[in-house]
N, C-alpha and C positions, 0 to 999 in steps of 0.2 A: 800402562793403560789397563782399565778394568776388563773383565771378561764379559761385558754386555754384548748382546747380539749385534752384528753389523748389518745395516740395511743399505740397499741401493737407494738412490734418490727417488726412483719410481716407487719402490716398496714403501719408503717413508711417507710419500705423499698419499699413497693408497691407504696406508694404515691410519694416517691422520683423517682422511676423508671418511673412513669407516667409523672411527671414534666419534666424529662430529655428527654423522647421520644417526648412529645408534644412541649416542648420549643425549643429544638435544631433541631429536625427533622432529615433529611438526611444530614450527614456531610462527608467531604473528608479530610483525614489526611495523611501526609507523615512522614515517619520515618524509622528506621532500625529495622529489625526483630531480636528478641532474645528469648531464652528459648522456641523454637518451640517443641511442643509435639503433637503427633498424636495417637489417641486411636483406638482400634479395631472397635469402632462404626463408624469410618470414620470422626469424628469431630476433628478439629485441634485447639489447644490453643497456644497462643504465646503472647509475649510482643512487643509493638511498642515503640521505645524510640528515643530521641534525646539527645543533650548534657546535658540537665537539668532535664528531666523528662521521665517517661515511663507510659504506660497505658496497661491494660490487654485487650486482644482481643480473640474472639472465631469465628471460621469459621465452620459452621455446614455443614454436608455432602451434604445436598441438594443444597448448594450454591457453592460447589467446582467447578462446571462447569463454573461459572462466574469468576473464579480466575485463574491467571497464576501460574505456579509452582514457589515456592520460598523456601528459606532455611535461616538458621541463618546468619545474616550479610548482607542480601539483603536489598537494599533501595527500598521501595515499596510505592505505594499510594493506600489507601483503601477507600472505600465508604461504609458507614454503619450508624447505629443508636446507640446513647449512651443510657446506661441504668444501672440498679443496679441488680447484681445477689443476689436475696433475701436471699438465704440460708446463705451467709456470709456477706451481706451488702457491697459487693465489686463493685466499679465502673468499667464498662467494655464497650467495643465497640463490637457490633454484626455486623460482616463483611457481606456485601452483594455482593461486587465486589472487586477484588484486581488485580493490574497490576504493572509492574515496574515503578518506579517514573518518569523516563525519558519519558515514553509513555504518561503520563498525560499531560506534557507540550507540547508534539508534537500534541496531540489531540486538545488541546486548540488553538494552533497556526493554526492547520488545519481548525478549525471551524471559527476562525476570518478571515482567508484569503478567505474561502468559502463564507462567508457573504459579504465581501468586493467586491469580483469579481462578485457575483450575483447582488449586487446593481448597479454595473457598466454595467450590461447587457451582460457579457461575456458568460453566460450560456444560453442565449436566443436562442430558436430554429430558430428565424428569421435570425440570423447572421451565422448560420451553412451552409456550402457549401454541395451541393449534390454530391454523388460519380458519376463518369462517368459510362454510361451504359456498356462500354467495356474498360477494363484497357489494355492499350498498353505497358506501362512500369511502373514498380512498384519500389518504393524506400522504404527501410527498415532501420530504425534507431534503433540499438540495439548493444549489445556487441558481439564481435567475440568469446567470451568464453561462455560456457554453452550450453544448449540444445535449447534455443529459436530460434536461427537462423536456426538450422537444422529442428526444428519442422515446421517452416514456409516453408522451401524449400520442405520438404516431402509433406506437404499439397498441395502446388502448383503443384508438380509433380503428385500427386494422382488425383487432380481435373482437371488439364489441361495439359496433356502430351505434348502439342505442344510447351512447354517451354516458359512461360511468362518471358520476360527479367526483371531482378532484379538488382537494384543498391543498394549496401550496404553502409550505412554511419556509420562506427564503432564508438561507444562512450562507455564510462563507464556508467553503469546504477546504480551505488551505490558508495557512498563516497563523499568527499568534491568536487571533480572535475567533478562529473557526470552532475550536472545541467548546468554548463558552456559549457560542451561539447555537451549536447543535444541542447542547444540554438544555438550553432555554426553550428551543423548539419542541423537544420531547416533552418537557414539563408543560408547555402551553397546550399541546395536543391532548395530553392526559387530562388537564384541567377542563378543557372545553368539552371533551367527549363527543365531538361531532363526527369522528371517523371510526371505522371498525378495523382498519389495517393501515400501517405506516410503512412507507418505503424510505429508507435512508440510502442515498445514492450520490455518487460522483464518478467522474471518468478516471482513467488510469493515470499513473504517474510514478515518480521515484518514491523510495521509502520516505524521504523527507517530505515530499508532496502529500503523502497519505498519513502524515504523523498525527493529524487531528483525530483520525479514526483509531489510533493506537493509544489515545490518552485514557487514563484510568477513570476520569470523571465521565467521559462519554460511555465507557463500558458499564459503569454502575448506573447511569441514567437509563440505558437500554434495558438493563436487568430489572430496574424498578418500574418501568413503564407498564401500565396495565393493558395497553393496546398491543397486539402482536406486531412485531417489528421484522421487516424483511430487509436485509442488507444487500445492496447491489453496488459494491465499491470496486472501482478499477476494472481490470480485465480478468480473464479466467485464471491467470497465473498470480494475480495479486491476492494476498491474504492479510487481513487486519484483525486486531483484537475485537473490533465490532462484529466481524463475521462470526467469531466463536461465540459471542454472547447473544447475538440476534436469534430470534425464534426460527428464522429460516435464512439460509445464506444462498443468494443467487450469484452466479458467476459474473454477470454484467447488469447494468441498469435495465437493459431491454429484457433480460431474463427475469428480473424482479417484477417488471410490469406484466409479463406473461404469467407469472406464478399467482398473481392476485386477481386476474381478470378472467371472466368466462370467455370461451371461444364461440363466436356466433356460428361458425361452420359446424361445430360439434352440437350446438343446440338445434340447428336445423336438422342434423342427422338424427338426433334423438326424437324430434318431433315427427319426422318421417317414419321412424320405427314405431312410435306410438300410434300413428295413423294406420300403419299396417296391422298392428296388433288389434286395434279396434275393429277394423274391417274383418279380420279373421274371426274375432269373437262373434260379430254379427252373423257372419256366414254359418258358424257352428250353431248359433241359436236357431236360425232359420232351418237348417238341416234337421235339427232335433224336432222342431215343430212339424216339419214335413213327414218325418218318420212317424210322429204321433198321429197325424192325419191319415197316413196310409194304414196304420194299425187299426184305427177306428173304422175306417172304410171297410177293411177286411172283416172286422167283427160284425159290422152292419149287414154285410152281404150274407154272413152265416146265420142271421136271425130273421125269420120270415114273418113273425107276428107283426101286424100293422102298428099296434101301439108302441111296441119296442122300437120299431123302425122310426116312427114319428118322434119318440122321445130321444132316440139317438141322433136323429136329424137335428132336433132342436139343440142338443148338447154340442153337436158338431158346429152349428152356426155360432153358438156362444164361444166356443174355442177359437173359431176363425176371427170373430170380432175382437176377442182379447189379444189374439196374435197380431192383428192389424194395429190395435192401440199400442201394444208393446213395440212393434216395429216403428210406428210413427214416433214414439218417445225416443227410441234409440237413434232414429234418423235425425230428429230435432237436436238431440244432444251432440251428435257428431257434427251437425251443421254449425251449431253455436261454437264448439271448440275450434272448428276450422276457421270460422269468421274471426274469432279472437286471435288465432295465430296470424291470420292475414293482417289484422290491425297492428299487431306487434311488429311484424316485418315492415309494414308501411311506415311505422314510426322511425325506422332507420334510413329513410330516404334522404337524399342530399338536401332537399328543401327544408325538411324538419331539422336536420343538423345545422343548416345555415341559420335558421331562425334562432336556435338555441345559442349558437356562437355569437349572434348579434346581441342577444340578451346579456350574455356574459361580458361582451365588450362594453355595453352601456353601463353595466354594474362597475366595471373597472374604471371607466371614465369618471363616474360619480365618486368613487373612492379616491381617485387621483386629485379631484377638485378639493376634497376635504383635507387631504394631506399636503402640507406646505413644507418642503425640505429646506427652505432658505435658512431658517434659524439653526437647524442641525448642521448645515454646511458651514455657517459662520463659526459655530462652536468648534467644529473639527479643524478649521483653518487656524483659530486661535491656539488650540492645543498643539497643532503642528509647529506653529511659530515658537511656542514655549520649548518644545522638544529640541528645535534647532538651536535656540540660545543655550540650552543646557549642554547640548553636544559640543558647541564651540567652546564653552567654558571648560568642560571636562578635557577636551583635546588640548587646550592651551596649558592647563595644569599638568597633564601627563608629559607634555613636551618639556616643560620647565624642570620637572622632577628628573626626567631622563638626562637632560643636559647637566644638571648638578651631579648626578651619579657618574656621568662620563668624565667630568672635570676632576672629581675625586680619584677616579681610577687612573687618570693620566698622571696626577701628582704622585700617586703611590708608585706607579711604574717608573717615573723619573727618579724617585728616591732610591729605588732598588737597582737602577742601571749602573753600568761601569763608569759612566761619566761622573756620577755623584761621588763615587769612591776616589776617582782621580782628583776631583776638586778638593778633597780633604788632604792632599799632599802625597798621595801614593803614586807609584809609577808601575807600569807593566813592562817587564824586560822580555825581549825576544831575540832569538838568534838571527843571523843574517838570512836564514831560510824562512823566518817568520814563525818559528816554534816558540811558544810561550815557556819561559823559564820558571820552574817552580821549586827547584832544588839547586844547590851550588854544584853538585856533581854532574849537572847537565852541560857544563862548560869547563874550560881550562884556562890557565894563565896564557896571555898573549892573544886570545881570541877576541874578536870584536862583537859587541852586542848593541842593540838599540833599546833606548829607554823612552817609552811613550808616556808623556805627561798630559795634564789636563789641557794644556795649550802648547803644542809643539812636540819635538822629538829630539833626543840626544843620542849621538853616536859615541860609544864608550869602548875602552879597551880594558880587559880583565888583567889586573896585575897580580892577583892572588885569589885563591878560593879557600874557604873555611867550612867545615861541617857545622852541624847544629850546636856543637859544644864550642 
């Protein structure tokens, strides 16, 4: 024997485990889950398989938060480290993260597009447009279904009851048509030029649900839009390519509405402060005039000649009249500003808002009368029928091709099997214990052997043995 070092079984398994962990490092593997078992300890054991092989996997309880829910038959992508389970010498993967297989591809595509657009400068702060100090008309690009539109409207009504005008550009926010509709809405808003800020919004969802906002066409349309765009996609933890390109990224649709609308409470506070400053300025002006009057009175008392007294008295009357006129003008200006503020606040009353809402409702009813969706629905039904027929034809052709491939494989398998060899006149010799004879020296004269033919079996007795020569 060689002078190679001698390992115990434990040492050998530990050495192999170390080589696998250090040599392979962190790996990512895709496959189908099978034989899922979960123990009271919280650990989960399963096999990950493909068409040709399988590997044992373990997901410890401490790593469960980094793993999506999964079950037998699910296609998943795992990230983990390869190793040896020492007690049985079994190769296994220790899972550190798990996600559906499709999300891995989406994440990779997301990262590639992010790096590409960043290299082109689409995320640079220098190219982003500032929002206007005061939004006069707001545009919203979102779906007419769901709560996002209503959340934005409620937020605007809460923050600015004077009814900020809103133009809705309805689009799909999920599915194959969503990206194209979003691009069309951005281009339409830019061509019309009716709004000075756009909100691009939808609710939260999975990476696949938000895929429309990770499309390159949407990102480039946002970058090319001459109107400032505020993105409010998903929840605070959701990040899309649209968020990086937008002129302002809001964590939620509600936050986006707050970012573009003035706050009525803040405006009231600013108005109150302006009123206080005006009152203070008027008080200071009156105090200065009083000081002037006092000084004039003092100088008058110091001068006894009658003419000087009368002249000073006349000058004093003139100053008093000018002061009164100035005071009246300041008081009138303050009254006008206060009346204007009251009128603006009165415009935010429920009656005014209700009348405006009724006008909008009448306008929408008129638009609904002009738009007839019957023809569009008929066209969509015909297109759906064509797609169904195409799907049935393609499915039938695929099944026929697969059946032909299966028949050819079966014929090839039968031609290579032992039965085909026996049909050509060959036989398989076996000892009485069932061992297959491949050489004459495996038996001796006088022993009994069995000969297996294509049909039936012969019991034979060896009379003599001969070598290859």
